[in-house]
C-alpha positions in Angstrom: 6.7 1.9 27.4 5.9 0.9 23.8 2.8 -1.2 22.9 1.3 -2.6 19.8 -2.4 -2.2 19.4 -5.1 -1.9 16.7 -7.2 1.2 16.6 -10.4 2.7 15.1 -10.1 6.4 14.2 -13.0 8.5 15.5 -12.3 12.2 15.7 -9.5 14.7 14.8 -9.1 18.1 16.4 -6.7 20.8 15.3 -3.9 21.3 17.8 -1.7 23.7 15.9 -1.2 24.8 12.2 0.1 21.3 11.2 -0.7 19.1 14.2 -3.8 17.3 15.5 -5.1 15.5 18.4 -6.7 12.3 17.2 -9.2 10.3 19.3 -8.8 6.6 18.5 -10.6 3.7 20.1 -7.9 1.1 20.7 -8.2 -2.6 21.4 -5.7 -2.5 24.3 -6.4 0.8 26.0 -9.9 1.9 25.0 -10.5 5.5 23.8 -7.3 7.5 23.8 -6.2 10.9 22.6 -3.0 11.0 20.6 -1.0 14.2 19.8 0.3 13.8 16.2 2.8 16.5 15.3 2.9 17.5 11.6 -0.1 15.3 10.6 -1.3 17.9 8.1 2.0 18.2 6.3 2.0 16.5 2.8 4.9 14.2 3.7 3.8 13.4 7.2 4.8 9.9 8.5 1.4 9.7 10.2 -0.9 11.7 7.9 -4.4 13.0 8.9 -5.9 11.1 5.9 -5.2 7.8 7.5 -7.2 8.8 10.5 -10.6 9.6 8.8 -13.8 8.3 10.4 -13.7 4.5 11.1 -10.4 3.9 9.4 -8.5 1.0 11.0 -4.9 1.4 12.0 -2.1 -0.8 13.4 -0.1 1.3 15.8 3.0 1.2 18.0 2.2 3.7 20.8 3.7 5.1 23.9 1.3 4.7 26.9 1.4 6.6 30.2 -1.3 5.8 32.7 -3.6 8.7 33.6 -2.1 10.9 30.8 -4.6 12.9 28.8 -2.4 12.9 25.7 -0.6 9.9 24.4 1.8 9.6 21.4 2.2 7.3 18.5 5.5 6.0 17.3 4.3 4.2 14.2 1.0 3.8 12.4 -0.3 2.3 9.2 -3.8 1.6 7.8 -4.5 -2.1 8.0 -6.6 -3.3 6.5 -7.1 -0.5 4.0 -10.8 0.5 3.6 -11.6 0.6 -0.1 -15.3 1.5 -0.4 -16.2 3.5 2.7 -14.1 6.5 1.7 -15.4 6.5 -1.9 -19.1 5.3 -1.8 -21.5 8.0 -0.8 -23.9 5.7 1.1 -21.1 3.9 3.0 -19.3 7.1 3.8 -22.6 8.7 5.0 -23.2 5.7 7.2 -19.6 5.9 8.5 -20.1 9.6 9.5 -23.2 8.8 11.4 -21.9 5.7 13.1 -18.7 7.6 13.9 -20.6 10.3 15.8 -22.6 7.7 17.8 -19.4 5.8 18.7 -17.6 8.8 19.9 -20.6 9.6 22.2 -20.8 6.1 23.7 -17.1 5.1 23.8 -16.3 8.0 26.0 -17.8 6.0 28.8 -16.1 2.7 28.0 -12.9 1.2 29.2 -10.8 -1.3 27.2 -13.2 -4.1 26.0 -11.7 -6.5 23.4 -15.1 -8.0 22.6 -16.6 -4.6 21.9 -13.5 -3.7 19.8 -13.8 -6.9 17.7 -17.5 -6.3 17.1 -16.7 -2.8 15.8 -13.7 -4.0 13.8 -15.7 -6.8 12.1 -18.7 -4.5 11.4 -16.6 -1.9 9.7 -15.0 -4.5 7.5 -18.4 -6.0 6.7 -19.7 -2.5 5.7 -16.6 -1.8 3.6 -16.8 -5.1 1.7 -20.6 -5.6 1.5 -22.4 -5.8 -1.8 -25.8 -6.1 0.0 -28.5 -3.5 0.3 -27.6 -1.3 3.3 -30.9 0.4 4.2 -31.1 -1.4 7.6 -27.4 -1.5 8.4 -27.3 1.4 10.9 -30.4 0.1 12.7 -29.1 -3.4 13.1 -25.6 -2.1 14.0 -27.0 0.2 16.8 -29.1 -2.6 18.3 -26.2 -5.0 18.2 -23.9 -2.4 19.7 -26.3 -1.9 22.7 -25.4 -5.4 23.8 -21.8 -4.4 24.4 -22.9 -1.2 26.1 -25.0 -3.0 28.7 -28.5 -2.2 27.6 -29.4 -4.9 25.0 -33.1 -5.2 24.4 -34.6 -8.3 25.8 -35.9 -10.5 23.0 -39.5 -11.7 22.9 -40.5 -15.3 22.1 -44.1 -14.4 21.1 -45.8 -11.6 19.1 -46.0 -8.5 21.4 -47.8 -5.2 21.2 -45.2 -2.8 22.7 -41.5 -2.3 23.3 -40.7 -0.3 26.4 -37.6 1.8 25.5 -37.1 2.8 29.1 -37.0 -0.8 30.5 -35.6 -2.4 27.3 -38.3 -5.1 27.2 -41.2 -6.2 25.0 -44.5 -6.2 26.8 -48.2 -6.8 26.2 -49.2 -4.0 28.5 -48.7 -0.4 27.4 -46.2 1.3 29.8 -47.3 4.4 31.8 -44.6 6.6 30.3 -44.3 7.8 26.7 -41.0 6.0 25.8 -42.7 3.2 24.0 -42.9 1.6 20.5 -46.4 0.6 19.3 -47.2 -1.9 16.5 -46.0 -2.2 13.7 -42.8 -0.6 15.0 -42.4 -3.0 17.9 -42.5 -5.8 15.4 -39.9 -4.2 13.2 -37.8 -3.7 16.3 -38.0 -7.3 17.2 -37.1 -8.4 13.6 -34.1 -6.0 13.6 -32.6 -7.4 16.8 -33.0 -10.9 15.6 -31.0 -10.8 12.4 -27.4 -10.6 11.3 -26.1 -8.2 8.8 -26.4 -10.9 6.1 -30.2 -11.3 6.7 -31.1 -7.6 7.3 -32.2 -6.9 3.7 -35.1 -9.3 4.2 -36.8 -6.9 6.6 -38.9 -4.6 4.4 -39.3 -1.1 6.0 -40.5 2.0 4.2 -38.3 5.1 4.2 -40.6 7.0 6.6 -40.8 4.0 9.0 -37.1 3.6 8.9 -36.6 7.3 9.9 -39.1 6.9 12.8 -37.3 3.7 14.0 -34.0 5.4 13.8 -35.2 8.3 15.9 -36.6 5.9 18.5 -33.4 3.9 18.6 -31.6 7.2 19.2 -34.1 7.9 22.0 -33.3 4.4 23.4 -29.6 5.4 23.5 -30.3 8.7 25.1 -32.3 6.9 27.9 -29.4 4.6 28.6 -26.3 6.7 27.9 -25.1 9.5 30.2 -24.9 12.9 28.4 -25.7 11.5 25.0 -26.8 14.7 23.5 -28.1 15.4 20.0 -26.9 13.6 16.9 -25.9 16.2 14.3 -25.5 13.8 11.4 -28.9 12.3 11.7 -30.2 14.4 8.9 -27.7 12.8 6.5 -29.3 9.4 6.8 -32.8 10.8 6.5 -31.9 11.7 2.9 -30.6 8.2 2.1 -32.4 5.0 1.2 -35.5 6.7 -0.2 
């Protein structure tokens, strides 16, 4: 049976000399693996270049329930990303976010709301002219809502954020998975803004690195088999 769906490219794995298996998060079917024959050939109908990290594709696909490998009949980039592939900051962010998404979307079924959040966020990143120093922090905190462990917002100034419970608290938790001031305040600000307002939050380079590491810890606590983030070092060199 043929289906039309939109997809977000995440990961390509070599299958043979000219073919690949591409993991694509689709709006209709969730994360799927597609065998694409001849994708590395120069004149391929579906070329590997259109399936680089976070590229958006409109597809006509064959779908077989419980099959580990699906196939694509037709695919085209739509809309075409103009800046993420060319801008060093945006491409570095894309590599990092792509690694995170591949880790967390393995556990997700089809979720149109999650898909639309990712789709809109990628387009915003591609088109934005705003400072992007806080983008990955805000993105990860917004993403947690769709993954089922969104931090509970605080209405008053609080001393700590409990990463294990996902709540702000005035009492220091008995475990070590906790943010102290001023980081708990930064954390509260980051979960309270949209991408358009995020540049108003002034965070130093060292504090941003620390917050990112703690957000990664937050994901590890709430995502099965999350593992290490290999691209983390890339962002530690950005936004100095």
